[in-house]
C-alpha positions in Angstrom: 272.9 -131.4 17.2 274.0 -130.3 20.6 271.6 -130.4 23.5 271.9 -126.7 24.1 271.1 -125.9 20.5 268.1 -128.3 20.5 266.7 -126.7 23.6 267.1 -123.2 22.1 265.2 -124.3 19.0 262.3 -125.8 20.9 262.3 -123.2 23.6 263.4 -120.0 21.9 264.0 -116.7 23.7 261.2 -114.2 23.4 262.0 -110.5 23.9 259.1 -108.3 25.1 259.7 -104.7 24.3 257.8 -102.0 26.2 258.2 -98.3 25.3 256.9 -96.0 28.1 256.2 -92.3 28.3 254.6 -90.9 31.4 253.1 -94.3 32.1 253.7 -94.5 35.9 250.0 -95.4 36.6 249.7 -98.3 34.1 253.3 -99.6 33.6 253.4 -101.9 36.7 250.4 -103.9 35.6 251.7 -104.1 32.0 255.1 -105.3 33.1 253.5 -107.8 35.5 251.5 -109.3 32.6 254.8 -109.7 30.7 256.7 -111.3 33.6 253.8 -113.7 34.5 253.8 -115.4 31.2 253.4 -119.2 31.3 256.2 -119.4 28.8 259.3 -118.6 30.9 262.1 -118.2 28.4 261.5 -114.4 28.0 263.3 -111.2 28.6 261.4 -108.0 29.4 262.8 -104.7 28.2 261.4 -101.3 29.3 262.5 -98.2 27.5 261.5 -95.0 29.3 261.2 -92.4 26.5 262.1 -89.3 28.6 259.1 -89.5 30.9 258.4 -86.4 33.1 256.4 -88.3 35.7 257.7 -90.9 38.2 258.1 -93.7 35.7 261.8 -94.1 36.5 261.1 -94.6 40.2 259.6 -98.0 39.2 262.9 -99.2 37.8 264.5 -100.6 41.0 261.6 -102.9 41.6 261.5 -103.9 38.0 265.2 -104.7 37.9 264.9 -106.9 41.0 262.5 -109.0 38.9 264.9 -109.3 36.0 263.5 -106.5 33.8 266.0 -104.6 31.7 265.3 -100.9 32.1 266.7 -98.0 30.1 266.0 -94.2 30.2 266.6 -92.3 27.0 265.8 -88.8 25.7 262.3 -88.2 24.5 262.2 -88.9 20.8 259.0 -90.9 20.4 257.7 -94.4 20.7 259.2 -95.6 17.4 262.7 -94.5 18.5 262.2 -96.3 21.9 261.2 -99.5 20.1 264.3 -99.3 17.9 266.4 -98.9 21.1 264.6 -101.9 22.5 265.3 -104.0 19.4 269.0 -103.1 19.7 269.0 -104.5 23.2 266.9 -107.6 22.5 268.4 -111.0 22.1 265.2 -112.9 21.4 264.5 -115.1 18.4 260.9 -113.8 18.6 259.8 -110.2 19.4 256.7 -109.1 21.3 255.9 -105.4 21.2 253.7 -104.2 24.1 252.5 -100.6 24.8 252.9 -99.4 28.4 249.2 -99.5 29.1 248.1 -102.7 27.5 248.0 -106.2 29.0 249.1 -109.7 27.8 247.1 -112.8 28.8 249.4 -115.1 30.8 249.3 -117.8 28.0 249.9 -115.5 25.0 253.5 -116.2 24.3 253.2 -119.9 25.0 250.2 -120.5 22.8 251.7 -118.5 19.9 255.2 -120.0 20.1 253.8 -123.6 20.2 251.7 -123.1 17.1 254.3 -121.1 15.3 256.9 -123.8 15.8 254.4 -126.6 14.9 253.3 -124.9 11.7 256.7 -123.3 10.9 255.1 -119.8 10.8 257.2 -116.6 11.1 254.3 -114.4 12.2 251.2 -114.9 14.3 248.5 -112.9 16.0 245.7 -113.5 18.4 242.2 -112.1 18.9 241.8 -109.4 21.6 239.6 -107.5 23.9 239.4 -103.9 25.1 238.9 -102.8 28.7 239.0 -99.6 30.8 240.0 -100.6 34.3 239.7 -104.4 34.7 240.5 -107.1 32.2 237.9 -109.4 33.8 235.3 -106.9 32.6 236.1 -106.4 29.0 234.4 -105.9 25.7 235.4 -108.7 23.2 236.6 -107.1 20.0 235.9 -109.7 17.4 235.4 -109.0 13.7 232.4 -110.8 12.2 232.5 -112.6 9.0 236.2 -113.3 9.3 237.8 -116.8 9.1 240.4 -116.7 11.9 241.5 -120.3 11.3 242.7 -119.6 7.7 246.5 -119.4 7.2 247.4 -116.5 5.0 250.4 -114.7 3.6 251.0 -111.2 5.0 249.9 -109.6 1.7 246.6 -111.6 1.7 246.1 -110.4 5.3 246.5 -106.8 4.3 244.0 -107.3 1.4 241.6 -108.7 4.0 242.1 -105.7 6.3 240.9 -103.6 3.4 238.0 -105.6 2.1 236.8 -107.1 5.4 237.4 -103.9 7.4 239.3 -105.1 10.4 242.8 -104.7 12.0 245.1 -105.9 14.8 246.7 -103.8 17.5 250.4 -104.0 17.9 250.4 -106.3 21.0 248.5 -109.0 19.1 251.5 -109.9 17.0 254.4 -112.2 17.8 257.2 -111.8 15.2 260.2 -113.9 14.2 263.4 -111.9 14.2 264.0 -112.8 10.5 261.0 -110.6 9.6 262.2 -107.8 11.8 265.5 -107.8 9.9 263.6 -107.7 6.5 261.2 -105.0 7.6 263.9 -102.7 9.0 263.6 -100.1 11.7 260.6 -98.3 13.0 260.1 -95.0 11.2 261.0 -92.3 13.8 259.4 -89.5 11.6 255.9 -90.9 12.2 254.0 -90.3 15.4 250.5 -91.4 14.3 249.9 -94.9 12.8 253.6 -95.7 13.3 252.6 -99.2 14.2 250.4 -99.6 11.1 253.3 -98.4 8.9 255.8 -100.7 10.5 253.6 -103.8 10.5 252.7 -103.2 6.8 256.4 -103.9 6.2 256.4 -106.9 8.4 253.3 -108.3 6.6 254.7 -107.5 3.2 257.6 -109.9 3.8 255.5 -112.6 5.6 255.1 -115.8 3.8 252.9 -117.5 6.4 250.8 -115.9 9.1 248.7 -117.9 11.5 246.1 -116.9 14.1 245.4 -118.1 17.6 241.7 -117.6 17.9 241.7 -116.9 21.6 241.7 -113.6 23.4 245.3 -113.2 24.4 245.7 -109.5 24.7 243.8 -106.5 26.2 243.7 -103.0 24.8 243.2 -100.3 27.5 240.6 -97.7 26.4 241.5 -94.3 27.9 239.4 -91.1 27.8 241.6 -89.8 25.0 241.2 -93.0 22.9 238.5 -92.1 20.4 238.2 -91.1 16.8 238.1 -87.5 17.9 241.6 -87.8 19.3 242.9 -87.2 15.8 242.5 -83.5 16.6 245.6 -81.7 15.4 247.2 -80.9 12.1 250.4 -82.7 13.1 248.5 -85.9 13.9 246.7 -85.8 10.6 249.8 -85.1 8.6 251.7 -87.9 10.4 248.9 -90.4 9.7 248.6 -89.1 6.1 252.4 -89.6 5.6 252.2 -93.2 7.0 249.4 -94.0 4.6 251.4 -92.7 1.7 254.4 -94.8 2.7 252.2 -97.9 3.0 250.6 -97.2 -0.4 254.0 -96.8 -2.0 255.1 -100.1 -0.6 251.9 -101.9 -1.7 252.2 -100.5 -5.2 255.5 -102.3 -5.7 253.6 -105.6 -5.7 251.4 -104.5 -8.6 248.4 -106.3 -7.1 245.5 -103.9 -6.9 243.8 -106.1 -4.3 246.4 -104.9 -1.8 245.4 -101.2 -2.4 242.0 -101.9 -0.7 244.0 -101.7 2.5 245.2 -98.2 1.7 241.7 -97.2 0.6 240.4 -98.3 4.0 242.9 -96.1 5.8 242.2 -93.0 3.7 238.5 -93.5 4.3 238.8 -93.5 8.0 241.2 -90.5 7.9 238.6 -88.7 5.8 235.9 -89.6 8.4 238.1 -88.4 11.3 238.8 -85.0 9.8 235.3 -84.5 8.3 233.8 -82.2 10.9 236.8 -80.3 12.3 239.0 -80.1 9.2 237.0 -80.2 6.0 240.0 -79.3 3.8 242.0 -82.1 5.3 239.1 -84.4 4.9 239.0 -83.6 1.2 242.7 -84.2 1.0 242.2 -87.8 2.3 239.2 -88.3 0.0 241.3 -87.4 -3.0 243.9 -90.1 -2.2 241.1 -92.6 -1.7 239.7 -91.7 -5.2 243.2 -92.1 -6.8 243.5 -95.7 -5.8 241.8 -97.9 -8.5 240.9 -100.7 -6.2 237.9 -102.2 -4.5 236.8 -101.3 -1.0 234.8 -102.7 1.9 232.4 -99.8 1.1 231.3 -101.6 -2.1 229.2 -103.8 0.2 227.0 -100.7 0.7 225.8 -100.6 -2.9 224.0 -97.3 -3.0 226.7 -95.5 -1.2 229.3 -97.1 -3.4 227.6 -96.0 -6.5 227.6 -92.4 -5.3 231.3 -92.7 -4.5 232.2 -94.1 -7.9 230.2 -91.4 -9.7 231.2 -88.3 -7.6 234.2 -89.4 -5.5 234.4 -90.0 -1.8 234.0 -86.4 -0.6 231.1 -85.3 -2.7 229.6 -88.8 -3.1 229.2 -89.0 0.7 227.5 -85.6 0.8 225.1 -86.6 -2.0 224.4 -90.0 -0.4 223.7 -88.5 3.1 221.4 -85.8 1.7 219.5 -88.3 -0.4 219.0 -90.5 2.7 217.7 -87.4 4.6 215.3 -86.6 1.7 214.0 -90.2 1.6 213.4 -90.1 5.4 211.3 -86.9 5.0 209.3 -88.4 2.1 208.5 -91.5 4.1 207.3 -89.4 7.1 205.1 -87.3 4.8 203.7 -90.4 3.1 202.6 -91.8 6.5 200.0 -89.0 6.9 
């Protein structure tokens, strides 16, 4: 083996792809977190997705630091990521949204463990912040064994039954998985990352976790469950869940469908107050899937759901709880 090839195997190039749209305020900090990695064999690629703010004025400074910068017509984050992939030369790919932050050791810690354990996919635990990463809320999921190595399918089943998830920046992906998963779906604008990584996970034979906070999710005023506030957003999320469900059904393992049930449940919850008809639509898809759910741990609620379906079962359960509360108050006198 040549020295050059041996070095590349032990020190593989990592491509960090950052799609940006009107991110002038946050992008410098995000790019800095990518450039300041303790693992130095990286390339940073910024794709400006037709921003209308001053994002492009940052490019000269970025380029002086070695960042590859491209401006394209606005076609959405998925298209921008696909453009980034077409430019990337790395053996490993790190996707990073323009307002999130990487810990300086993220790439190093993940690469070392992936090479040691011959894993094609890894993720880290994470935290969320609003202005300063030194003042963050740790976002850990209780009752989850982070040290356990899983296949991607086992991980998706755990997402469904243990009720947890990973943001896009947590993952580090070997290019072989990228090639198996295919391109980002440009027709999805909501949960595009969830749909894409379901394909990554579906093909993953070995997934490992670095149980350290190595990424920070920026919480903005628009980041809340109520941000799913338009018909287009609902329909896009709904479409992504349908695609994920179609993929998981190919495996004929009903445990996987708990992942889909989880997604439909939260879509039902998001639309419950503002869009009752859409909420009912999500509930029907939940009911169609003959699989278990993390909701089964709430035994009384789960019984109502199994008897009456998610939509009406939830109404019956909530009303019964209200009645019991009133009875208890009366009995106190």
